[in-house]
C-alpha positions as CSV (number, residue, x, y, z in Angstrom):
1,M,59.2,36.3,122.7
2,I,62.7,36.5,121.4
3,F,61.3,37.6,118.0
4,L,59.3,40.4,119.7
5,E,62.3,41.5,121.6
6,E,64.3,41.8,118.4
7,I,61.6,43.9,116.8
8,K,61.5,46.2,119.9
9,I,65.3,46.6,119.8
10,K,65.2,47.3,116.0
11,Q,62.4,49.9,116.5
12,S,64.3,51.5,119.4
13,F,67.4,51.7,117.3
14,S,65.5,53.1,114.4
15,R,64.0,55.8,116.6
16,K,67.4,56.7,117.9
17,V,68.8,56.9,114.3
18,K,66.0,59.2,113.3
19,S,66.4,61.3,116.4
20,N,70.1,61.6,115.9
21,K,69.5,62.5,112.2
22,K,67.1,65.2,113.2
23,L,69.5,66.5,115.8
24,F,72.4,66.5,113.2
25,L,70.2,68.4,110.7
26,L,69.2,70.9,113.4
27,I,72.8,71.5,114.4
28,L,73.9,71.8,110.8
29,F,71.1,74.3,110.1
30,I,72.1,76.4,113.2
31,S,75.8,76.3,112.2
32,I,75.1,77.4,108.7
33,T,72.8,80.2,109.9
34,I,75.5,81.4,112.3
35,L,78.2,81.3,109.6
36,I,75.9,83.3,107.3
37,V,75.2,85.9,110.0
38,I,78.9,86.2,110.8
39,F,79.7,86.6,107.1
40,L,77.1,89.3,106.6
41,I,78.2,91.2,109.7
42,S,81.8,91.0,108.6
43,K,80.9,92.1,105.1
44,S,78.9,95.1,106.4
45,F,81.8,96.0,108.7
46,E,84.3,95.9,105.9
47,R,82.1,98.1,103.7
48,K,81.7,100.7,106.5
49,T,85.4,100.6,107.1
50,Q,86.2,101.2,103.4
51,I,83.8,104.2,103.3
52,A,85.3,105.6,106.5
53,F,88.8,105.2,104.9
54,F,87.6,107.0,101.8
55,E,86.3,109.9,103.9
56,F,89.5,109.9,106.1
57,F,91.8,109.9,103.2
58,L,90.2,112.8,101.4
59,E,90.0,114.8,104.7
60,E,93.7,114.2,105.4
61,N,95.1,114.9,101.9
62,Y,92.7,117.3,100.1
63,V,90.8,120.5,100.7
64,I,87.3,119.4,99.9
65,E,84.1,121.1,101.1
66,E,82.2,119.2,103.8
67,N,79.0,119.2,101.6
68,T,80.9,117.5,98.8
69,L,82.3,114.9,101.1
70,N,78.9,114.2,102.6
71,K,77.5,113.8,99.1
72,F,80.2,111.3,98.2
73,I,79.4,109.3,101.4
74,E,75.6,109.4,100.7
75,V,76.2,107.8,97.2
76,F,78.2,105.0,98.7
77,N,75.7,104.3,101.3
78,L,72.8,104.4,98.8
79,L,74.5,102.0,96.5
80,Y,75.5,99.6,99.3
81,E,71.9,99.6,100.7
82,E,69.8,99.6,97.5
83,F,72.0,98.6,94.6
84,D,74.3,96.1,96.3
85,Y,74.9,94.2,93.0
86,I,76.9,97.1,91.7
87,M,79.1,97.4,94.7
88,E,80.0,93.7,94.5
89,F,82.2,94.8,91.6
90,I,83.4,98.2,92.9
91,S,85.3,99.4,96.0
92,P,85.8,102.9,97.4
93,I,89.5,102.3,97.1
94,E,89.3,102.0,93.3
95,I,87.3,105.2,93.1
96,L,89.8,107.0,95.2
97,A,92.5,105.8,92.8
98,I,90.6,107.1,89.8
99,G,90.0,110.5,91.5
100,I,93.6,110.8,92.3
101,V,95.0,109.8,88.9
102,E,92.3,111.8,86.9
103,T,92.4,115.2,88.7
104,N,94.0,114.8,92.1
105,F,90.5,115.4,93.4
106,Q,90.0,118.7,91.7
107,N,86.5,119.6,90.4
108,V,87.7,120.7,87.0
109,K,87.2,120.6,83.2
110,G,89.7,118.5,81.2
111,D,90.3,117.4,77.6
112,S,89.5,120.9,76.4
113,G,86.3,121.0,78.4
114,E,85.1,117.6,77.2
115,S,85.7,115.8,80.6
116,L,84.1,117.2,83.7
117,G,84.4,116.9,87.4
118,Y,86.6,115.0,89.9
119,F,86.4,111.8,87.9
120,Q,86.5,113.3,84.3
121,I,83.3,111.9,82.8
122,Q,82.5,113.0,79.3
123,A,79.0,113.8,78.0
124,P,78.7,110.7,75.7
125,T,79.6,108.4,78.6
126,Y,77.0,110.1,80.9
127,W,74.2,109.7,78.3
128,Y,75.1,106.1,77.8
129,L,75.0,105.5,81.6
130,K,71.8,107.4,82.0
131,H,70.2,105.3,79.3
132,H,71.2,102.0,81.0
133,Y,71.0,103.0,84.6
134,L,68.3,105.7,84.7
135,E,66.8,104.4,88.0
136,L,70.0,105.3,89.8
137,Y,70.2,108.8,88.4
138,E,66.5,109.3,89.3
139,T,67.3,108.1,92.8
140,I,69.6,111.1,93.3
141,N,67.4,113.4,91.3
142,F,69.9,114.1,88.5
143,T,68.8,113.7,84.9
144,L,70.1,117.0,83.6
145,P,72.3,117.5,80.5
146,W,76.0,116.9,81.3
147,Y,76.9,120.6,81.2
148,W,79.5,122.2,83.5
149,D,77.0,124.4,85.3
150,N,75.0,121.3,86.1
151,V,77.9,119.0,86.9
152,K,80.2,121.2,89.0
153,V,77.6,121.5,91.8
154,R,76.6,117.8,91.8
155,P,79.5,115.8,93.3
156,D,77.0,113.0,93.9
157,A,76.2,112.7,90.2
158,Q,79.9,112.8,89.4
159,L,80.6,109.9,91.8
160,M,77.6,108.0,90.7
161,S,78.8,108.3,87.1
162,A,82.3,107.2,87.9
163,I,81.1,104.1,89.8
164,L,78.6,103.2,87.1
165,Y,81.1,103.6,84.3
166,L,83.7,101.4,86.0
167,Y,81.1,98.9,86.9
168,D,79.8,98.8,83.3
169,L,83.3,98.4,81.9
170,K,84.0,95.5,84.3
171,I,80.9,93.6,83.4
172,R,81.3,94.1,79.7
173,F,85.0,93.8,79.2
174,G,86.3,92.2,82.4
175,E,88.4,93.3,85.3
176,E,91.7,93.5,83.5
177,Q,90.6,95.9,80.8
178,A,88.3,98.1,82.8
179,Y,90.9,100.5,84.2
180,S,92.5,100.9,80.8
181,L,89.1,101.6,79.0
182,Y,88.1,104.1,81.6
183,N,90.7,106.3,79.9
184,G,90.1,105.2,76.3
185,G,92.2,102.1,76.3
186,S,95.5,103.4,77.8
187,Q,97.8,100.8,79.3
188,V,99.8,103.6,80.9
189,Y,96.7,104.8,82.6
190,Q,95.9,101.3,83.8
191,D,99.4,101.0,85.3
192,K,98.9,104.3,87.1
193,I,95.6,103.1,88.6
194,L,96.9,99.8,89.7
195,K,99.9,101.4,91.3
196,Q,97.7,103.8,93.1
197,I,95.3,101.1,94.2
198,N,98.3,99.1,95.6
199,K,99.4,102.2,97.6
200,L,95.9,102.9,98.9
201,E,95.4,99.3,100.0
202,Q,98.6,99.5,102.1
203,E,97.3,102.7,103.7
204,Y,94.0,101.1,104.2
205,D,95.6,98.2,106.1
206,E,97.3,100.7,108.3
207,F,94.0,102.5,108.8
208,K,92.3,99.3,110.0
209,R,95.0,98.7,112.6
210,R,94.4,102.0,114.3
């Protein structure tokens, strides 16, 4: 009888251990799921806030047509929704800094007509990007030659090219060299971009507190 009682006690203890283990695993699974959901919500909110800041900053500091601004925002939303792997490397604040340093957000020709648009993309750069990221250009229905008449009316293609160029430089050469190489390897240019990013990040922090 004593032996049977010991067996029952051991079996009861084993069932409790198994039950507690299942409960622990269930709680752990729920906790991890909640953390993932919170992370994704936070990440989505941060992205939307950065896009909102991009739009706000341009509206407050530059005279840009509403259609142009809308096209910029459409590109950011498209990339975040369908090509998220690219936006893991690029932020709207970086693109703001490049637009400011390159042209102070003027849709112009530069380098004796070789560089075009707000972000001063050259034809060889565009053809390289188009070759490697054709799907993205097809998504916005832009596969035309990089001529001024084609480029000046397509702010979405300009922004797409700037983002892809910076992304491509980062994955090929690393974060530190990307800004410099955007302008042909200029350390002075890199310093200007970093200084502008730092300034924009401070303004972004103020924007989030409003």
